[in-house]
C-alpha positions in Angstrom: 88.3 -38.8 109.7 85.6 -41.0 108.0 86.7 -43.9 105.4 85.3 -42.3 102.8 87.4 -39.0 103.5 90.3 -41.6 103.9 89.6 -43.2 100.9 89.5 -39.5 99.1 93.0 -38.3 100.2 95.1 -41.7 99.8 93.6 -41.0 96.5 94.9 -38.0 96.0 98.0 -38.7 97.3 98.6 -41.3 94.4 97.6 -39.3 92.1 100.1 -36.7 92.9 103.0 -39.0 93.6 101.7 -40.0 89.6 102.4 -37.0 88.3 105.4 -36.0 90.8 107.4 -39.3 88.8 106.0 -38.4 85.5 107.6 -34.6 85.7 110.9 -36.4 87.6 110.7 -38.7 84.7 110.3 -36.4 81.5 113.5 -33.6 83.3 115.6 -36.7 83.2 115.0 -37.4 80.0 115.2 -33.0 78.7 118.3 -33.5 80.9 120.1 -37.3 78.7 118.8 -35.2 75.4 120.4 -31.8 76.0 123.6 -33.8 77.0 123.5 -35.8 73.9 123.2 -33.0 71.8 126.0 -31.2 73.4 128.2 -33.5 72.9 127.8 -34.0 69.7 126.2 -38.1 69.9 122.7 -36.4 67.4 122.3 -35.5 64.2 121.4 -31.7 63.0 117.7 -33.6 62.4 115.5 -36.1 64.4 113.0 -38.0 63.3 109.7 -35.8 64.6 107.1 -37.4 67.4 104.5 -35.5 68.3 105.3 -35.8 72.2 101.9 -35.5 73.6 99.6 -38.2 71.9 102.7 -40.3 71.2 101.7 -44.3 72.1 98.3 -43.2 71.8 97.0 -46.1 69.2 93.8 -44.1 69.1 95.8 -41.9 66.9 97.1 -43.2 63.1 100.5 -42.8 63.1 101.7 -39.8 60.2 102.4 -42.7 56.7 105.1 -40.3 55.7 108.5 -39.8 57.7 109.3 -35.9 59.7 111.4 -34.3 60.9 113.2 -31.3 63.0 115.4 -29.9 64.1 117.6 -32.0 67.3 117.1 -28.0 68.8 113.6 -28.3 68.8 113.4 -31.6 69.0 115.2 -31.1 72.8 111.9 -29.0 73.6 109.0 -30.2 74.5 105.3 -29.0 73.9 102.7 -27.5 76.0 100.6 -30.1 77.8 97.2 -30.8 75.7 94.2 -29.6 77.4 92.0 -29.3 74.3 88.9 -31.4 73.9 88.1 -31.8 70.5 84.7 -32.8 69.3 85.5 -34.3 65.3 83.7 -36.5 64.6 85.2 -39.8 66.7 84.9 -41.6 63.4 86.9 -39.1 61.8 89.8 -40.0 64.2 89.0 -43.7 63.9 89.3 -43.9 60.5 92.5 -42.5 60.8 91.4 -39.2 57.9 93.7 -37.5 60.8 97.2 -38.7 61.7 98.6 -37.6 64.8 100.7 -35.4 63.5 98.2 -33.5 61.4 95.6 -33.7 64.8 98.3 -32.5 67.0 98.6 -29.0 65.1 94.2 -29.3 65.2 94.7 -29.9 69.1 96.9 -27.0 69.7 95.4 -24.3 67.5 91.3 -24.8 68.9 93.6 -24.7 72.2 94.5 -20.8 72.1 91.0 -20.2 69.9 89.7 -20.6 73.3 92.1 -17.9 74.9 92.0 -14.0 74.3 94.2 -11.9 74.0 94.6 -8.4 76.1 92.4 -6.5 73.8 89.8 -9.0 74.0 90.7 -10.1 70.7 90.7 -14.6 70.1 94.4 -15.9 70.4 95.7 -17.4 67.0 98.0 -20.2 65.9 101.0 -20.1 63.8 101.1 -23.7 61.7 104.5 -23.9 59.6 104.9 -27.6 59.0 106.3 -27.8 55.7 105.7 -30.5 52.7 104.3 -33.6 52.9 102.6 -32.7 56.7 99.1 -32.3 55.1 98.6 -28.0 55.9 95.1 -28.5 53.8 94.2 -31.1 56.2 95.0 -29.7 58.9 93.4 -26.1 58.5 90.0 -28.1 57.4 90.4 -29.9 60.7 91.2 -27.0 62.7 87.7 -25.1 60.8 85.8 -28.6 61.4 86.2 -28.1 65.0 85.6 -24.4 64.9 82.5 -25.0 62.7 81.0 -28.0 65.4 81.6 -25.5 68.3 79.2 -22.3 66.5 81.7 -20.7 65.2 79.8 -20.6 62.0 82.2 -18.5 59.5 85.6 -18.7 58.7 87.9 -17.5 55.8 90.4 -19.8 53.3 92.9 -17.0 51.7 94.6 -19.0 49.0 97.1 -18.1 46.2 94.6 -19.4 43.4 91.1 -20.1 42.9 92.1 -23.2 40.9 92.8 -24.3 44.5 89.8 -24.1 45.7 88.6 -28.0 44.7 91.6 -29.1 46.7 90.1 -27.4 49.8 86.9 -28.9 48.7 88.7 -32.3 49.0 90.1 -32.0 52.1 86.7 -30.7 54.0 85.1 -33.9 51.9 88.4 -36.1 53.3 88.1 -35.5 56.9 84.1 -35.7 56.9 83.0 -32.0 56.6 81.9 -31.9 53.7 78.6 -31.1 54.6 80.0 -26.9 55.6 79.6 -24.9 52.0 82.5 -23.6 50.5 82.0 -20.6 48.8 84.4 -18.7 46.2 84.4 -14.8 46.8 85.1 -14.6 43.3 81.4 -15.6 42.1 80.5 -12.1 44.3 81.5 -8.4 42.7 83.6 -5.8 45.1 80.6 -3.9 45.7 77.8 -6.3 46.8 77.2 -6.3 50.1 76.9 -10.4 51.7 75.5 -9.3 55.0 71.9 -9.9 53.3 73.0 -12.9 51.8 71.1 -15.6 53.1 73.0 -18.3 52.0 76.1 -16.5 53.3 74.8 -16.3 57.0 78.0 -19.7 57.2 80.6 -21.2 55.4 84.1 -20.7 54.9 84.6 -17.7 52.2 87.1 -19.4 49.7 89.4 -16.3 48.8 93.1 -15.8 46.8 95.9 -13.0 48.0 94.9 -11.2 44.6 91.2 -10.6 45.7 92.1 -9.2 49.0 94.3 -6.8 47.5 91.5 -5.9 45.2 89.4 -5.3 48.2 92.3 -3.1 49.6 91.7 -0.7 46.8 88.6 -0.7 46.3 88.1 0.6 50.0 90.5 3.0 50.2 88.9 4.6 46.7 85.2 4.2 47.5 84.7 2.8 50.9 84.9 0.0 52.6 83.7 -3.2 50.3 82.8 -6.9 50.8 84.8 -7.9 54.2 82.1 -6.2 56.0 79.5 -9.1 55.1 82.2 -11.8 57.0 82.6 -9.7 59.9 82.1 -12.2 62.3 84.5 -14.5 65.1 86.7 -16.8 62.0 89.9 -18.6 61.4 91.3 -16.8 58.5 94.4 -19.7 56.7 96.8 -17.7 54.9 98.6 -20.5 53.0 101.9 -18.1 52.4 103.2 -16.4 55.5 105.1 -14.2 53.3 101.5 -12.8 51.8 100.1 -12.1 55.5 100.3 -8.7 55.8 98.4 -7.6 52.2 95.6 -9.3 54.9 96.6 -7.4 57.7 95.5 -4.3 56.0 92.0 -4.9 55.8 91.6 -5.4 59.2 92.4 -1.5 60.0 
């Protein structure tokens, strides 16, 4: 073997040894955490730390305390493989914290994959108050927008929250993305021919979706035809997701 081949072989062995050592350390840590929980040495809840981003000084730590159950805390999340293209300034200026970025990483990582029926995978985010779900969703839509998916649907409980959605987009540097209020368009109006609606985020309410489903049943397909494309759908209340699914018939 040549010197180049020997050097490459040594480098590969070193990397493999490092990976093995890291896996062993992680396994040992998991074992210790499991034993501590089973022995009653830990409480029911523990501080939440975005495991795969911990120690990375490039990401701002979340300012508010976040907790999770100790059982969930003993489970290691999968590796992060997605490379986000959200502008570096957004991250360096701390517009998105490490906890918020973790959700964006994992959501977009799922969006790179497809289900057996060829539909793009989704991501369920069940974070509690204080984490900043608005910014997380805005970040997910921003990342998808930068990757060429120019349409998204933001579903909320009230049209009054449109201003909050706009604020979240502006706060993370995505204020240039147009936020359309579907309330401004009649149910029977076809949206696909309106040029300014060729891209952007379409903001609507659950009540509007129910109304659209009613219109669809009584008079035929309606508004959703105009925004048909790859999109990020953001339901704020998991209990009302079924209403949104009615439009997918």
